[in-house]
C-alpha positions in Angstrom: 72.1 128.4 70.9 75.0 127.1 73.0 76.4 123.7 72.3 75.9 121.1 74.9 78.9 121.0 77.4 80.5 124.1 75.7 81.4 125.4 79.1 83.6 122.3 79.7 85.6 123.0 76.6 86.1 126.7 77.4 87.7 126.0 80.7 91.3 125.0 80.4 92.4 122.0 82.5 95.1 123.0 85.0 97.7 121.0 86.8 96.8 120.2 90.4 98.5 122.3 93.0 100.8 120.7 95.6 98.1 121.4 98.2 95.5 119.5 96.0 97.9 116.6 95.5 98.6 116.4 99.3 94.9 116.5 100.0 94.3 113.7 97.5 97.1 111.6 99.1 95.7 112.2 102.6 92.1 111.4 101.6 93.2 108.3 99.7 91.8 109.5 96.4 95.2 109.1 94.7 95.3 105.5 95.7 92.2 104.5 93.9 93.4 102.1 91.2 92.5 103.0 87.7 93.6 101.0 84.7 95.0 103.5 82.3 96.2 106.4 84.4 99.8 106.8 85.5 100.0 106.8 89.4 100.4 110.2 91.1 103.7 109.2 92.6 105.2 108.8 89.2 103.6 111.8 87.6 105.0 114.1 90.3 108.5 112.7 90.4 111.6 114.5 89.1 112.4 111.5 86.9 109.1 111.9 85.0 109.0 114.1 81.9 106.3 114.8 79.3 108.6 114.1 76.3 108.5 111.8 73.3 110.8 108.8 72.8 113.6 110.6 70.9 113.7 113.4 73.4 113.8 110.9 76.3 116.9 109.2 74.8 118.6 112.6 74.7 117.6 113.6 78.2 118.7 110.3 79.7 122.1 110.7 78.2 122.6 114.4 78.8 121.1 114.9 82.3 123.2 113.4 85.1 120.5 114.2 87.7 118.3 111.5 86.1 120.8 108.8 87.1 120.1 107.1 83.8 116.4 106.5 84.3 113.6 108.6 82.8 109.9 107.8 83.3 107.4 109.1 80.7 103.9 108.6 79.2 104.1 105.8 76.6 102.5 106.0 73.2 100.7 102.7 74.1 97.6 103.5 76.1 97.7 102.3 79.7 101.5 102.0 79.9 104.3 104.0 81.4 107.5 104.1 79.4 110.9 103.8 81.1 114.0 104.9 79.2 117.2 103.7 80.7 120.9 104.4 80.1 122.6 101.1 80.9 126.1 100.9 82.4 127.4 100.1 78.9 126.0 103.6 77.8 123.3 102.0 75.7 119.7 103.4 75.7 117.1 100.8 76.4 113.3 101.2 76.6 110.7 99.3 78.7 107.0 99.5 79.3 105.2 99.0 82.6 101.5 98.4 82.8 99.7 101.3 84.6 97.1 98.9 86.0 99.8 96.9 87.8 101.5 100.1 89.1 98.1 101.4 90.4 97.4 98.1 92.2 100.6 98.6 94.1 100.3 102.4 94.5 97.7 102.2 97.2 99.9 99.9 99.3 102.9 102.1 98.7 100.9 105.2 99.8 99.7 103.4 102.9 103.2 102.3 103.9 104.7 105.6 103.0 106.8 104.2 100.1 107.5 106.4 97.1 106.5 104.3 94.2 108.6 106.2 91.6 111.7 106.1 93.8 111.3 102.4 94.1 110.9 101.9 90.3 114.0 104.0 89.7 116.1 102.1 92.2 114.8 98.7 90.9 115.5 99.8 87.3 119.1 100.6 88.2 119.4 97.2 90.1 117.9 95.3 87.1 120.8 96.4 84.9 123.3 95.2 87.4 121.8 91.8 87.7 119.6 91.4 84.6 117.6 88.2 85.2 114.2 87.6 83.6 111.7 90.1 82.3 112.0 93.7 83.3 108.3 94.2 84.3 108.3 91.0 86.4 111.5 92.1 88.2 110.1 95.6 88.9 106.7 94.4 90.1 108.2 91.7 92.3 110.7 94.2 93.7 107.8 96.6 94.6 105.9 93.8 96.3 109.0 92.8 98.2 109.6 96.4 99.4 106.0 96.6 100.6 106.3 93.2 102.4 109.6 94.3 104.1 107.9 97.5 105.4 104.9 95.4 106.6 107.2 93.0 108.4 109.2 95.9 110.0 106.0 97.5 111.2 104.7 94.3 112.6 108.0 93.6 114.4 108.0 97.1 115.8 104.4 96.7 117.0 105.2 93.4 118.7 108.2 94.9 120.5 106.0 97.8 121.7 103.3 95.4 122.8 105.8 93.2 124.7 106.7 96.2 126.9 103.1 96.2 128.2 102.8 92.5 128.9 103.0 91.7 132.6 105.7 89.2 133.3 105.6 87.5 136.7 109.2 87.6 137.9 108.6 86.8 141.5 110.8 84.0 142.9 107.8 82.4 144.7 105.6 82.1 141.7 104.9 78.5 142.3 104.3 79.0 146.0 101.9 81.9 145.6 98.4 81.7 146.9 95.9 79.8 144.7 92.2 79.9 145.2 90.5 76.8 146.6 88.3 75.0 144.2 
């Protein structure tokens, strides 16, 4: 007699194809916030590696294409680990809550912002002007980036709409015919 759900165990889970990932992004499935999962933008970024802490330290020092920032799955459930090589050539490790990242991921997808690129850029900026907690700095930076894009889109839309507003530029505007009441 077969065990219950044996067929599930026999099939090996496979990485999603680029087409499946693109379809998930277009349909919005990738932007559904979940608490423990790392956002798609981070999982599919060149700075993300499936390595342990020791290997992450080596990679961040040896690979110049990482620009001193490596994202990886943390040993703590629901966290993304960030391993950073500071300008002083010291390796530092941080944790970011996946739930907080996922809350911002849907807005980043909507406004066509790459969440992982933003995290990498903000991490590099954090070490140039270290003020406050790392996670607070990153999340505030992501929120600020989203707000800047929102404001830019709103300004562009207002400029486009202004082109369609009818402006009365006739010199006799005051002397024009008015209906009798």
